[in-house]
TIMI-984620 format. One record per residue: y, x, z of N, C-alpha, C in turn; residue in one letter; residue number from 1. Coordinates in nm, 3 decimals, padded with zeros to 5 digits. Layout:
residues N
{pt {Y; X; Z}; {Y; X; Z}; {Y; X; Z}; a; NUM} ...
***
This chain:
residues 114
{pt {-03.487; -01.323; 01.660}; {-03.512; -01.431; 01.556}; {-03.467; -01.340; 01.435}; k; 1} {pt {-03.596; -01.322; 01.333}; {-03.561; -01.207; 01.212}; {-03.576; -01.310; 01.046}; w; 2} {pt {-03.473; -01.260; 00.980}; {-03.517; -01.307; 00.851}; {-03.627; -01.262; 00.783}; r; 3} {pt {-03.761; -01.278; 00.747}; {-03.845; -01.203; 00.688}; {-03.872; -01.342; 00.520}; i; 4} {pt {-03.864; -01.191; 00.437}; {-03.879; -01.289; 00.289}; {-03.975; -01.217; 00.235}; v; 5} {pt {-04.116; -01.267; 00.190}; {-04.275; -01.200; 00.157}; {-04.274; -01.269; -00.010}; f; 6} {pt {-04.213; -01.230; -00.111}; {-04.237; -01.319; -00.208}; {-04.395; -01.256; -00.236}; p; 7} {pt {-04.417; -01.355; -00.311}; {-04.642; -01.367; -00.325}; {-04.635; -01.400; -00.464}; n; 8} {pt {-04.532; -01.279; -00.583}; {-04.572; -01.328; -00.673}; {-04.656; -01.201; -00.761}; n; 9} {pt {-04.756; -01.155; -00.687}; {-04.825; -01.120; -00.794}; {-04.834; -00.963; -00.851}; g; 10} {pt {-04.696; -00.905; -00.794}; {-04.668; -00.793; -00.841}; {-04.710; -00.669; -00.720}; r; 11} {pt {-04.748; -00.527; -00.834}; {-04.801; -00.473; -00.687}; {-04.682; -00.379; -00.623}; r; 12} {pt {-04.696; -00.273; -00.549}; {-04.617; -00.235; -00.443}; {-04.534; -00.162; -00.564}; w; 13} {pt {-04.561; -00.100; -00.636}; {-04.487; 00.014; -00.743}; {-04.382; -00.068; -00.797}; e; 14} {pt {-04.408; -00.157; -00.896}; {-04.362; -00.250; -00.934}; {-04.245; -00.312; -00.872}; d; 15} {pt {-04.250; -00.355; -00.745}; {-04.118; -00.421; -00.679}; {-04.054; -00.264; -00.627}; w; 16} {pt {-04.123; -00.191; -00.565}; {-04.016; -00.056; -00.591}; {-03.930; -00.024; -00.670}; k; 17} {pt {-03.998; 00.006; -00.784}; {-03.885; -00.026; -00.879}; {-03.834; -00.128; -00.890}; q; 18} {pt {-03.824; -00.228; -00.867}; {-03.710; -00.350; -00.928}; {-03.597; -00.367; -00.802}; a; 19} {pt {-03.690; -00.308; -00.708}; {-03.561; -00.286; -00.592}; {-03.478; -00.219; -00.582}; s; 20} {pt {-03.475; -00.099; -00.656}; {-03.358; -00.026; -00.671}; {-03.263; -00.065; -00.760}; v; 21} {pt {-03.248; -00.200; -00.861}; {-03.149; -00.228; -00.901}; {-03.057; -00.287; -00.823}; c; 22} {pt {-03.075; -00.343; -00.743}; {-03.057; -00.506; -00.608}; {-03.023; -00.392; -00.493}; y; 23} {pt {-02.893; -00.505; -00.438}; {-02.877; -00.389; -00.278}; {-02.910; -00.454; -00.156}; s; 24} {pt {-03.013; -00.584; -00.199}; {-03.041; -00.670; -00.092}; {-03.023; -00.789; -00.056}; g; 25} {pt {-03.057; -00.884; 00.012}; {-03.034; -01.003; -00.005}; {-02.943; -01.073; 00.124}; n; 26} {pt {-02.863; -00.955; 00.186}; {-02.825; -00.975; 00.286}; {-02.666; -01.042; 00.270}; r; 27} {pt {-02.600; -01.142; 00.336}; {-02.501; -01.222; 00.341}; {-02.444; -01.161; 00.417}; i; 28} {pt {-02.276; -01.125; 00.290}; {-02.167; -01.108; 00.345}; {-02.028; -01.163; 00.338}; q; 29} {pt {-02.005; -01.223; 00.436}; {-01.862; -01.298; 00.375}; {-01.712; -01.249; 00.473}; t; 30} {pt {-01.718; -01.146; 00.549}; {-01.651; -01.061; 00.580}; {-01.555; -01.014; 00.501}; t; 31} {pt {-01.385; -01.008; 00.521}; {-01.344; -00.958; 00.420}; {-01.316; -00.807; 00.458}; k; 32} {pt {-01.287; -00.766; 00.603}; {-01.305; -00.657; 00.630}; {-01.352; -00.579; 00.703}; y; 33} {pt {-01.352; -00.416; 00.700}; {-01.425; -00.342; 00.792}; {-01.334; -00.316; 00.876}; t; 34} {pt {-01.357; -00.213; 00.976}; {-01.325; -00.147; 01.056}; {-01.239; -00.027; 00.963}; w; 35} {pt {-01.243; 00.026; 00.877}; {-01.187; 00.124; 00.876}; {-01.097; 00.099; 00.720}; f; 36} {pt {-01.113; -00.062; 00.681}; {-01.033; -00.090; 00.583}; {-00.939; -00.225; 00.625}; t; 37} {pt {-00.930; -00.247; 00.749}; {-00.880; -00.361; 00.798}; {-00.787; -00.361; 00.792}; f; 38} {pt {-00.677; -00.287; 00.855}; {-00.498; -00.257; 00.840}; {-00.457; -00.231; 00.711}; l; 39} {pt {-00.526; -00.112; 00.651}; {-00.447; -00.097; 00.500}; {-00.492; -00.268; 00.441}; p; 40} {pt {-00.580; -00.293; 00.435}; {-00.601; -00.350; 00.348}; {-00.530; -00.514; 00.368}; q; 41} {pt {-00.493; -00.537; 00.487}; {-00.443; -00.645; 00.559}; {-00.295; -00.622; 00.557}; y; 42} {pt {-00.270; -00.506; 00.548}; {-00.069; -00.515; 00.538}; {-00.056; -00.508; 00.387}; l; 43} {pt {-00.155; -00.460; 00.293}; {-00.138; -00.517; 00.144}; {-00.138; -00.646; 00.109}; f; 44} {pt {-00.220; -00.724; 00.156}; {-00.202; -00.844; 00.160}; {-00.079; -00.939; 00.218}; e; 45} {pt {-00.030; -00.879; 00.314}; {00.032; -00.939; 00.366}; {00.201; -00.910; 00.316}; q; 46} {pt {00.216; -00.790; 00.237}; {00.341; -00.760; 00.154}; {00.365; -00.779; 00.007}; f; 47} {pt {00.262; -00.886; 00.030}; {00.199; -00.956; -00.131}; {00.315; -01.131; -00.131}; h; 48} {pt {00.354; -01.119; 00.016}; {00.355; -01.271; -00.010}; {00.588; -01.274; 00.021}; r; 49} {pt {00.624; -01.329; -00.026}; {00.783; -01.299; -00.053}; {00.833; -01.306; 00.078}; l; 50} {pt {00.835; -01.376; 00.171}; {00.850; -01.352; 00.288}; {00.882; -01.269; 00.376}; g; 51} {pt {00.727; -01.186; 00.409}; {00.692; -01.056; 00.441}; {00.786; -00.966; 00.377}; n; 52} {pt {00.812; -00.963; 00.231}; {00.873; -00.842; 00.168}; {01.006; -00.885; 00.157}; l; 53} {pt {01.066; -00.974; 00.201}; {01.220; -01.022; 00.258}; {01.254; -00.966; 00.376}; y; 54} {pt {01.184; -00.971; 00.479}; {01.215; -00.906; 00.614}; {01.194; -00.750; 00.633}; f; 55} {pt {01.094; -00.684; 00.514}; {01.090; -00.550; 00.538}; {01.212; -00.505; 00.466}; f; 56} {pt {01.246; -00.569; 00.343}; {01.367; -00.533; 00.244}; {01.515; -00.568; 00.360}; f; 57} {pt {01.489; -00.650; 00.436}; {01.627; -00.621; 00.580}; {01.623; -00.524; 00.659}; l; 58} {pt {01.517; -00.510; 00.722}; {01.458; -00.303; 00.780}; {01.481; -00.235; 00.754}; v; 59} {pt {01.427; -00.245; 00.650}; {01.494; -00.091; 00.525}; {01.635; -00.093; 00.497}; v; 60} {pt {01.730; -00.234; 00.456}; {01.858; -00.208; 00.456}; {01.910; -00.180; 00.617}; l; 61} {pt {01.875; -00.207; 00.734}; {01.928; -00.162; 00.841}; {01.941; -00.025; 00.906}; n; 62} {pt {01.831; 00.044; 00.826}; {01.838; 00.186; 00.834}; {01.943; 00.258; 00.788}; w; 63} {pt {02.013; 00.224; 00.708}; {02.128; 00.263; 00.620}; {02.279; 00.231; 00.735}; f; 64} {pt {02.315; 00.353; 00.728}; {02.436; 00.322; 00.836}; {02.556; 00.180; 00.785}; p; 65} {pt {02.580; 00.254; 00.631}; {02.672; 00.133; 00.588}; {02.625; 00.059; 00.551}; l; 66} {pt {02.537; 00.001; 00.582}; {02.477; -00.176; 00.533}; {02.491; -00.225; 00.689}; v; 67} {pt {02.425; -00.163; 00.793}; {02.365; -00.164; 00.882}; {02.474; -00.325; 00.984}; k; 68} {pt {02.396; -00.384; 00.967}; {02.415; -00.541; 01.043}; {02.442; -00.538; 01.132}; v; 69} {pt {02.257; -00.561; 01.226}; {02.205; -00.581; 01.330}; {02.168; -00.439; 01.360}; f; 70} {pt {02.120; -00.469; 01.499}; {02.040; -00.305; 01.534}; {01.895; -00.308; 01.451}; h; 71} {pt {01.820; -00.156; 01.483}; {01.731; -00.136; 01.372}; {01.639; -00.221; 01.456}; r; 72} {pt {01.608; -00.243; 01.587}; {01.534; -00.254; 01.703}; {01.513; -00.449; 01.615}; e; 73} {pt {01.618; -00.533; 01.640}; {01.610; -00.632; 01.622}; {01.606; -00.657; 01.493}; i; 74} {pt {01.635; -00.632; 01.402}; {01.574; -00.710; 01.243}; {01.469; -00.652; 01.231}; t; 75} {pt {01.377; -00.571; 01.278}; {01.246; -00.534; 01.285}; {01.151; -00.610; 01.360}; m; 76} {pt {01.200; -00.705; 01.439}; {01.140; -00.783; 01.593}; {01.053; -00.887; 01.466}; l; 77} {pt {01.149; -00.961; 01.389}; {01.054; -01.066; 01.338}; {00.995; -01.052; 01.231}; p; 78} {pt {00.966; -00.961; 01.227}; {00.871; -00.919; 01.122}; {00.717; -00.854; 01.156}; l; 79} {pt {00.742; -00.777; 01.273}; {00.628; -00.724; 01.366}; {00.561; -00.849; 01.451}; i; 80} {pt {00.679; -00.942; 01.488}; {00.594; -01.050; 01.567}; {00.511; -01.158; 01.468}; v; 81} {pt {00.581; -01.166; 01.334}; {00.460; -01.225; 01.231}; {00.364; -01.141; 01.183}; v; 82} {pt {00.388; -01.052; 01.200}; {00.248; -00.935; 01.109}; {00.153; -00.929; 01.226}; l; 83} {pt {00.196; -00.932; 01.379}; {00.101; -00.951; 01.474}; {00.044; -01.042; 01.496}; l; 84} {pt {00.063; -01.149; 01.503}; {00.015; -01.294; 01.496}; {-00.055; -01.330; 01.375}; a; 85} {pt {-00.008; -01.309; 01.264}; {-00.117; -01.305; 01.168}; {-00.242; -01.227; 01.149}; s; 86} {pt {-00.244; -01.066; 01.202}; {-00.312; -00.957; 01.256}; {-00.429; -01.012; 01.314}; m; 87} {pt {-00.402; -01.080; 01.439}; {-00.512; -01.153; 01.554}; {-00.570; -01.242; 01.501}; i; 88} {pt {-00.506; -01.310; 01.420}; {-00.603; -01.428; 01.384}; {-00.676; -01.404; 01.260}; k; 89} {pt {-00.670; -01.268; 01.192}; {-00.744; -01.302; 01.076}; {-00.848; -01.192; 01.146}; d; 90} {pt {-00.853; -01.105; 01.252}; {-00.903; -01.014; 01.308}; {-01.004; -01.115; 01.358}; a; 91} {pt {-00.953; -01.213; 01.451}; {-01.056; -01.292; 01.499}; {-01.154; -01.394; 01.383}; i; 92} {pt {-01.050; -01.428; 01.285}; {-01.135; -01.504; 01.191}; {-01.256; -01.406; 01.161}; e; 93} {pt {-01.245; -01.267; 01.081}; {-01.311; -01.203; 01.023}; {-01.431; -01.150; 01.149}; d; 94} {pt {-01.411; -01.122; 01.281}; {-01.510; -01.166; 01.369}; {-01.632; -01.247; 01.415}; y; 95} {pt {-01.577; -01.404; 01.359}; {-01.628; -01.488; 01.400}; {-01.764; -01.467; 01.238}; r; 96} {pt {-01.665; -01.486; 01.135}; {-01.776; -01.499; 01.008}; {-01.881; -01.349; 00.997}; k; 97} {pt {-01.825; -01.217; 01.125}; {-01.920; -01.133; 01.087}; {-02.022; -01.205; 01.192}; y; 98} {pt {-02.026; -01.235; 01.299}; {-02.137; -01.270; 01.378}; {-02.201; -01.387; 01.355}; r; 99} {pt {-02.153; -01.484; 01.230}; {-02.226; -01.625; 01.163}; {-02.314; -01.487; 01.071}; f; 100} {pt {-02.269; -01.436; 00.983}; {-02.334; -01.361; 00.899}; {-02.466; -01.285; 00.974}; d; 101} {pt {-02.422; -01.248; 01.083}; {-02.519; -01.171; 01.153}; {-02.680; -01.240; 01.164}; k; 102} {pt {-02.560; -01.356; 01.246}; {-02.709; -01.469; 01.297}; {-02.796; -01.528; 01.172}; m; 103} {pt {-02.722; -01.533; 01.051}; {-02.762; -01.596; 00.929}; {-02.908; -01.470; 00.895}; i; 104} {pt {-02.849; -01.356; 00.899}; {-02.928; -01.227; 00.855}; {-03.038; -01.243; 00.905}; n; 105} {pt {-03.032; -01.254; 01.076}; {-03.151; -01.198; 01.112}; {-03.240; -01.327; 01.127}; l; 106} {pt {-03.228; -01.454; 01.068}; {-03.289; -01.551; 01.143}; {-03.413; -01.576; 01.054}; s; 107} {pt {-03.519; -01.652; 01.034}; {-03.678; -01.606; 01.033}; {-03.629; -01.712; 00.878}; k; 108} {pt {-03.710; -01.663; 00.774}; {-03.728; -01.747; 00.628}; {-03.837; -01.772; 00.531}; t; 109} {pt {-03.868; -01.853; 00.547}; {-03.994; -01.821; 00.470}; {-03.972; -01.912; 00.289}; r; 110} {pt {-04.056; -01.799; 00.227}; {-04.022; -01.830; 00.074}; {-04.165; -01.854; 00.043}; v; 111} {pt {-04.192; -01.936; -00.044}; {-04.263; -02.000; -00.102}; {-04.337; -01.982; -00.266}; y; 112} {pt {-04.438; -01.931; -00.262}; {-04.430; -01.923; -00.441}; {-04.512; -02.003; -00.454}; d; 113} {pt {-04.569; -02.046; -00.596}; {-04.632; -02.100; -00.654}; {-04.791; -02.071; -00.638}; k; 114} 
***
């Protein structure tokens, strides 16, 4: 299936080419991440949450010998589990959005002009 738009509004090819330079296209994109921005953007969003910052603060404190209450690995475990679970959920959700966007962008479209 292809999404094809044929506007028949009387413009010549040169006029259309000049006008199309100003626009990026009519492709639909609802995904939040790309392959390169997934990890940095995901971590940036997660550490804006107060709970994740709290657990990260506890992890950092346990790396100092004077404040150490638990083992370092045990303190990191809750934060890592929560981040991994939500990372997997966000990745699956974003992939589903990508597949749906691809299906919509490749679908046939008719454009009617007066």
